N, CA, C and O atoms as a GROMACS GRO file, in nm:
protein
  348
    1MET      N    1   7.449  12.433   2.275
    1MET     CA    2   7.478  12.302   2.383
    1MET      C    3   7.440  12.195   2.343
    1MET      O    4   7.337  12.176   2.278
    2TYR      N    5   7.518  12.115   2.376
    2TYR     CA    6   7.440  11.941   2.303
    2TYR      C    7   7.531  11.848   2.429
    2TYR      O    8   7.640  11.860   2.485
    3LEU      N    9   7.414  11.748   2.436
    3LEU     CA   10   7.401  11.667   2.535
    3LEU      C   11   7.386  11.524   2.467
    3LEU      O   12   7.311  11.508   2.370
    4PHE      N   13   7.470  11.406   2.531
    4PHE     CA   14   7.472  11.272   2.482
    4PHE      C   15   7.408  11.203   2.594
    4PHE      O   16   7.434  11.199   2.714
    5ARG      N   17   7.309  11.146   2.515
    5ARG     CA   18   7.242  11.027   2.609
    5ARG      C   19   7.286  10.908   2.575
    5ARG      O   20   7.271  10.872   2.458
    6MET      N   21   7.337  10.838   2.649
    6MET     CA   22   7.448  10.718   2.632
    6MET      C   23   7.317  10.600   2.623
    6MET      O   24   7.198  10.621   2.649
    7ASN      N   25   7.390  10.455   2.571
    7ASN     CA   26   7.308  10.366   2.536
    7ASN      C   27   7.253  10.322   2.694
    7ASN      O   28   7.156  10.247   2.701
    8ASP      N   29   7.318  10.370   2.819
    8ASP     CA   30   7.258  10.328   2.943
    8ASP      C   31   7.175  10.381   2.991
    8ASP      O   32   7.099  10.330   3.074
    9GLY      N   33   7.169  10.511   2.943
    9GLY     CA   34   7.047  10.577   2.993
    9GLY      C   35   7.101  10.751   3.048
    9GLY      O   36   7.030  10.852   3.054
   10THR      N   37   7.232  10.738   3.079
   10THR     CA   38   7.305  10.844   3.179
   10THR      C   39   7.302  10.961   3.055
   10THR      O   40   7.298  10.930   2.936
   11ILE      N   41   7.305  11.045   3.086
   11ILE     CA   42   7.311  11.221   3.042
   11ILE      C   43   7.440  11.264   3.043
   11ILE      O   44   7.468  11.298   3.158
   12VAL      N   45   7.531  11.277   2.970
   12VAL     CA   46   7.665  11.368   2.994
   12VAL      C   47   7.684  11.488   2.871
   12VAL      O   48   7.611  11.486   2.771
   13ASP      N   49   7.768  11.572   2.886
   13ASP     CA   50   7.777  11.681   2.822
   13ASP      C   51   7.880  11.647   2.673
   13ASP      O   52   7.976  11.570   2.676
   14ALA      N   53   7.835  11.721   2.551
   14ALA     CA   54   7.901  11.685   2.459
   14ALA      C   55   8.069  11.687   2.476
   14ALA      O   56   8.105  11.768   2.562
   15TYR      N   57   8.162  11.624   2.420
   15TYR     CA   58   8.287  11.644   2.420
   15TYR      C   59   8.293  11.758   2.349
   15TYR      O   60   8.209  11.795   2.267
   16ALA      N   61   8.449  11.845   2.398
   16ALA     CA   62   8.493  11.999   2.364
   16ALA      C   63   8.499  11.999   2.192
   16ALA      O   64   8.470  12.104   2.134
   17GLU      N   65   8.531  11.900   2.126
   17GLU     CA   66   8.522  11.867   2.001
   17GLU      C   67   8.443  11.822   1.925
   17GLU      O   68   8.486  11.751   1.834
   18PHE      N   69   8.293  11.848   1.938
   18PHE     CA   70   8.194  11.791   1.887
   18PHE      C   71   8.151  11.864   1.768
   18PHE      O   72   8.129  11.982   1.796
   19ASP      N   73   8.133  11.840   1.663
   19ASP     CA   74   8.073  11.942   1.557
   19ASP      C   75   7.941  11.839   1.499
   19ASP      O   76   7.951  11.726   1.452
   20PRO      N   77   7.858  11.894   1.515
   20PRO     CA   78   7.690  11.859   1.465
   20PRO      C   79   7.721  11.840   1.274
   20PRO      O   80   7.676  11.747   1.206
   21ASN      N   81   7.781  11.919   1.238
   21ASN     CA   82   7.789  11.890   1.066
   21ASN      C   83   7.858  11.798   1.045
   21ASN      O   84   7.830  11.715   0.958
   22LYS      N   85   8.010  11.788   1.152
   22LYS     CA   86   8.045  11.644   1.083
   22LYS      C   87   8.086  11.593   1.195
   22LYS      O   88   8.198  11.617   1.238
   23PRO      N   89   7.992  11.509   1.261
   23PRO     CA   90   8.015  11.435   1.373
   23PRO      C   91   8.163  11.310   1.359
   23PRO      O   92   8.217  11.279   1.253
   24ASP      N   93   8.193  11.269   1.469
   24ASP     CA   94   8.283  11.167   1.444
   24ASP      C   95   8.246  11.035   1.518
   24ASP      O   96   8.248  11.021   1.640
   25PHE      N   97   8.212  10.943   1.430
   25PHE     CA   98   8.080  10.856   1.448
   25PHE      C   99   8.221  10.758   1.532
   25PHE      O  100   8.170  10.726   1.640
   26ALA      N  101   8.331  10.714   1.530
   26ALA     CA  102   8.427  10.637   1.619
   26ALA      C  103   8.341  10.707   1.771
   26ALA      O  104   8.262  10.643   1.840
   27LYS      N  105   8.384  10.850   1.795
   27LYS     CA  106   8.354  10.892   1.908
   27LYS      C  107   8.232  10.858   1.983
   27LYS      O  108   8.226  10.838   2.105
   28LEU      N  109   8.106  10.854   1.871
   28LEU     CA  110   7.962  10.835   1.966
   28LEU      C  111   7.913  10.714   1.943
   28LEU      O  112   7.793  10.685   1.937
   29ALA      N  113   8.025  10.626   1.926
   29ALA     CA  114   7.996  10.443   1.924
   29ALA      C  115   7.922  10.430   2.068
   29ALA      O  116   7.856  10.328   2.053
   30ASP      N  117   7.900  10.472   2.183
   30ASP     CA  118   7.822  10.460   2.281
   30ASP      C  119   7.695  10.540   2.340
   30ASP      O  120   7.622  10.513   2.435
   31VAL      N  121   7.694  10.643   2.253
   31VAL     CA  122   7.564  10.732   2.239
   31VAL      C  123   7.472  10.694   2.110
   31VAL      O  124   7.493  10.660   1.993
   32GLN      N  125   7.322  10.726   2.221
   32GLN     CA  126   7.204  10.676   2.154
   32GLN      C  127   7.128  10.814   2.121
   32GLN      O  128   7.050  10.828   2.026
   33GLU      N  129   7.162  10.909   2.212
   33GLU     CA  130   7.086  11.020   2.088
   33GLU      C  131   7.210  11.184   2.119
   33GLU      O  132   7.286  11.203   2.214
   34VAL      N  133   7.192  11.244   2.038
   34VAL     CA  134   7.228  11.354   2.044
   34VAL      C  135   7.128  11.439   2.078
   34VAL      O  136   7.025  11.449   2.011
   35LEU      N  137   7.151  11.509   2.186
   35LEU     CA  138   7.027  11.606   2.250
   35LEU      C  139   7.058  11.743   2.238
   35LEU      O  140   7.174  11.769   2.272
   36VAL      N  141   6.977  11.860   2.191
   36VAL     CA  142   7.046  11.953   2.108
   36VAL      C  143   6.965  12.095   2.245
   36VAL      O  144   6.856  12.145   2.217
   37VAL      N  145   7.027  12.130   2.356
   37VAL     CA  146   6.927  12.236   2.438
   37VAL      C  147   6.957  12.382   2.362
   37VAL      O  148   7.054  12.448   2.325
   38GLY      N  149   6.811  12.389   2.362
   38GLY     CA  150   6.792  12.541   2.315
   38GLY      C  151   6.793  12.661   2.426
   38GLY      O  152   6.810  12.779   2.396
   39LYS      N  153   6.776  12.622   2.532
   39LYS     CA  154   6.699  12.703   2.634
   39LYS      C  155   6.697  12.614   2.755
   39LYS      O  156   6.632  12.511   2.767
   40VAL      N  157   6.800  12.686   2.867
   40VAL     CA  158   6.819  12.636   3.004
   40VAL      C  159   6.712  12.737   3.107
   40VAL      O  160   6.719  12.858   3.128
   41LEU      N  161   6.639  12.661   3.146
   41LEU     CA  162   6.567  12.697   3.267
   41LEU      C  163   6.615  12.707   3.389
   41LEU      O  164   6.677  12.607   3.424
   42GLU      N  165   6.605  12.821   3.491
   42GLU     CA  166   6.656  12.813   3.619
   42GLU      C  167   6.538  12.833   3.716
   42GLU      O  168   6.447  12.912   3.690
   43LYS      N  169   6.540  12.769   3.813
   43LYS     CA  170   6.447  12.744   3.912
   43LYS      C  171   6.448  12.923   3.987
   43LYS      O  172   6.553  12.987   3.978
   44GLN      N  173   6.338  12.979   4.048
   44GLN     CA  174   6.279  13.101   4.031
   44GLN      C  175   6.233  13.099   4.168
   44GLN      O  176   6.138  13.026   4.195
   45ILE      N  177   6.293  13.179   4.268
   45ILE     CA  178   6.170  13.214   4.395
   45ILE      C  179   6.086  13.315   4.395
   45ILE      O  180   6.116  13.414   4.327
   46ARG      N  181   5.976  13.315   4.460
   46ARG     CA  182   5.878  13.395   4.518
   46ARG      C  183   5.873  13.462   4.619
   46ARG      O  184   5.839  13.403   4.721
   47LEU      N  185   5.897  13.583   4.626
   47LEU     CA  186   5.939  13.647   4.778
   47LEU      C  187   5.738  13.678   4.764
   47LEU      O  188   5.669  13.716   4.669
   48VAL      N  189   5.702  13.639   4.903
   48VAL     CA  190   5.570  13.694   4.932
   48VAL      C  191   5.595  13.756   5.095
   48VAL      O  192   5.689  13.722   5.167
   49ALA      N  193   5.506  13.836   5.126
   49ALA     CA  194   5.517  13.886   5.256
   49ALA      C  195   5.437  13.715   5.371
   49ALA      O  196   5.360  13.621   5.350
   50LYS      N  197   5.504  13.758   5.464
   50LYS     CA  198   5.443  13.706   5.604
   50LYS      C  199   5.340  13.747   5.634
   50LYS      O  200   5.302  13.863   5.622
   51PRO      N  201   5.252  13.615   5.698
   51PRO     CA  202   5.100  13.682   5.738
   51PRO      C  203   5.155  13.759   5.850
   51PRO      O  204   5.268  13.749   5.898
   52LYS      N  205   5.048  13.845   5.891
   52LYS     CA  206   5.040  13.962   5.969
   52LYS      C  207   5.071  13.883   6.084
   52LYS      O  208   5.186  13.900   6.124
   53GLU      N  209   4.986  13.783   6.166
   53GLU     CA  210   5.026  13.751   6.284
   53GLU      C  211   5.173  13.705   6.298
   53GLU      O  212   5.228  13.719   6.407
   54GLU      N  213   5.252  13.641   6.175
   54GLU     CA  214   5.374  13.587   6.212
   54GLU      C  215   5.470  13.734   6.183
   54GLU      O  216   5.591  13.744   6.203
   55ARG      N  217   5.389  13.826   6.139
   55ARG     CA  218   5.508  13.948   6.117
   55ARG      C  219   5.521  14.046   6.288
   55ARG      O  220   5.609  14.124   6.326
   56ASP      N  221   5.410  14.004   6.349
   56ASP     CA  222   5.353  14.076   6.440
   56ASP      C  223   5.456  13.996   6.578
   56ASP      O  224   5.508  14.056   6.672
   57ALA      N  225   5.458  13.852   6.550
   57ALA     CA  226   5.511  13.813   6.642
   57ALA      C  227   5.698  13.824   6.625
   57ALA      O  228   5.769  13.824   6.726
   58LEU      N  229   5.745  13.831   6.514
   58LEU     CA  230   5.870  13.843   6.475
   58LEU      C  231   5.901  14.056   6.549
   58LEU      O  232   5.989  14.090   6.629
   59ILE      N  233   5.834  14.116   6.506
   59ILE     CA  234   5.834  14.264   6.588
   59ILE      C  235   5.868  14.269   6.731
   59ILE      O  236   5.959  14.327   6.791
   60GLU      N  237   5.728  14.160   6.788
   60GLU     CA  238   5.729  14.161   6.927
   60GLU      C  239   5.912  14.106   6.946
   60GLU      O  240   6.012  14.154   7.000
   61GLU      N  241   5.887  14.011   6.888
   61GLU     CA  242   6.081  13.895   6.958
   61GLU      C  243   6.146  14.002   6.961
   61GLU      O  244   6.223  14.023   7.054
   62HIS      N  245   6.129  14.099   6.852
   62HIS     CA  246   6.287  14.166   6.843
   62HIS      C  247   6.252  14.274   6.899
   62HIS      O  248   6.363  14.321   6.923
   63ARG      N  249   6.165  14.362   6.945
   63ARG     CA  250   6.154  14.427   7.068
   63ARG      C  251   6.240  14.402   7.168
   63ARG      O  252   6.335  14.472   7.204
   64LYS      N  253   6.177  14.235   7.239
   64LYS     CA  254   6.198  14.201   7.393
   64LYS      C  255   6.370  14.183   7.368
   64LYS      O  256   6.438  14.216   7.465
   65GLU      N  257   6.455  14.128   7.231
   65GLU     CA  258   6.591  14.134   7.257
   65GLU      C  259   6.658  14.254   7.229
   65GLU      O  260   6.777  14.270   7.253
   66THR      N  261   6.587  14.338   7.180
   66THR     CA  262   6.691  14.463   7.211
   66THR      C  263   6.626  14.566   7.363
   66THR      O  264   6.662  14.679   7.394
   67GLU      N  265   6.568  14.517   7.402
   67GLU     CA  266   6.530  14.557   7.536
   67GLU      C  267   6.629  14.475   7.643
   67GLU      O  268   6.695  14.527   7.733
   68ALA      N  269   6.622  14.354   7.613
   68ALA     CA  270   6.737  14.271   7.708
   68ALA      C  271   6.880  14.320   7.675
   68ALA      O  272   6.962  14.336   7.765
   69VAL      N  273   6.904  14.339   7.563
   69VAL     CA  274   7.068  14.384   7.553
   69VAL      C  275   7.054  14.515   7.596
   69VAL      O  276   7.147  14.543   7.672
   70LYS      N  277   6.955  14.632   7.577
   70LYS     CA  278   6.995  14.736   7.644
   70LYS      C  279   6.963  14.739   7.760
   70LYS      O  280   6.947  14.854   7.801
   71ALA      N  281   6.937  14.624   7.869
   71ALA     CA  282   6.960  14.631   8.028
   71ALA      C  283   7.039  14.589   8.054
   71ALA      O  284   7.073  14.616   8.169
   72THR      N  285   7.120  14.505   7.985
   72THR     CA  286   7.272  14.467   7.997
   72THR      C  287   7.373  14.540   7.983
   72THR      O  288   7.482  14.509   8.030
   73GLN      N  289   7.347  14.672   7.902
   73GLN     CA  290   7.477  14.734   7.895
   73GLN      C  291   7.481  14.848   7.999
   73GLN      O  292   7.388  14.926   8.018
   74PRO      N  293   7.582  14.848   8.054
   74PRO     CA  294   7.615  14.982   8.153
   74PRO      C  295   7.560  15.077   8.096
   74PRO      O  296   7.559  15.078   7.973
   75THR      N  297   7.503  15.176   8.167
   75THR     CA  298   7.471  15.347   8.164
   75THR      C  299   7.585  15.390   8.232
   75THR      O  300   7.602  15.347   8.346
   76ASP      N  301   7.675  15.475   8.179
   76ASP     CA  302   7.756  15.574   8.206
   76ASP      C  303   7.734  15.683   8.193
   76ASP      O  304   7.815  15.766   8.236
   77LYS      N  305   7.626  15.719   8.136
   77LYS     CA  306   7.602  15.856   8.120
   77LYS      C  307   7.549  15.954   8.209
   77LYS      O  308   7.455  15.916   8.278
   78VAL      N  309   7.590  16.082   8.223
   78VAL     CA  310   7.584  16.158   8.305
   78VAL      C  311   7.462  16.254   8.279
   78VAL      O  312   7.454  16.299   8.165
   79PRO      N  313   7.357  16.296   8.376
   79PRO     CA  314   7.244  16.355   8.380
   79PRO      C  315   7.299  16.514   8.268
   79PRO      O  316   7.403  16.579   8.279
   80VAL      N  317   7.195  16.532   8.180
   80VAL     CA  318   7.200  16.659   8.169
   80VAL      C  319   7.279  16.741   8.280
   80VAL      O  320   7.396  16.777   8.267
   81ARG      N  321   7.196  16.766   8.396
   81ARG     CA  322   7.199  16.899   8.453
   81ARG      C  323   7.361  16.861   8.522
   81ARG      O  324   7.419  16.956   8.576
   82GLN      N  325   7.420  16.749   8.520
   82GLN     CA  326   7.539  16.734   8.579
   82GLN      C  327   7.605  16.804   8.500
   82GLN      O  328   7.649  16.915   8.529
   83ARG      N  329   7.622  16.740   8.371
   83ARG     CA  330   7.682  16.853   8.256
   83ARG      C  331   7.697  16.972   8.289
   83ARG      O  332   7.807  17.009   8.332
   84ARG      N  333   7.622  17.035   8.280
   84ARG     CA  334   7.599  17.180   8.281
   84ARG      C  335   7.672  17.246   8.416
   84ARG      O  336   7.742  17.347   8.418
   85ARG      N  337   7.645  17.182   8.497
   85ARG     CA  338   7.695  17.238   8.642
   85ARG      C  339   7.868  17.257   8.656
   85ARG      O  340   7.945  17.346   8.694
   86LYS      N  341   7.879  17.119   8.601
   86LYS     CA  342   8.071  17.099   8.551
   86LYS      C  343   8.124  17.218   8.470
   86LYS      O  344   8.238  17.264   8.480
   87GLN      N  345   8.036  17.257   8.397
   87GLN     CA  346   8.100  17.340   8.250
   87GLN      C  347   8.155  17.482   8.290
   87GLN      O  348   8.204  17.556   8.204
   0.00000   0.00000   0.00000
């Protein structure tokens, strides 16, 4: 992979037909340097556990939300004793 550092300081990708063995000097008139990229590094993230206090707070919040949802849902279940009598 090749990049061009232009005379104004910007860095641009090399044009598709660029050949380092036979460069076209007419096209390289505004190029100050040809940069060769041998390795591309990508940013990586590191996953770490949250502190115990924060985990406990999240668990408690989830528990409260679950209870609130259950409280708003209608309960149309028939008790087990009544189901047995109907059979």
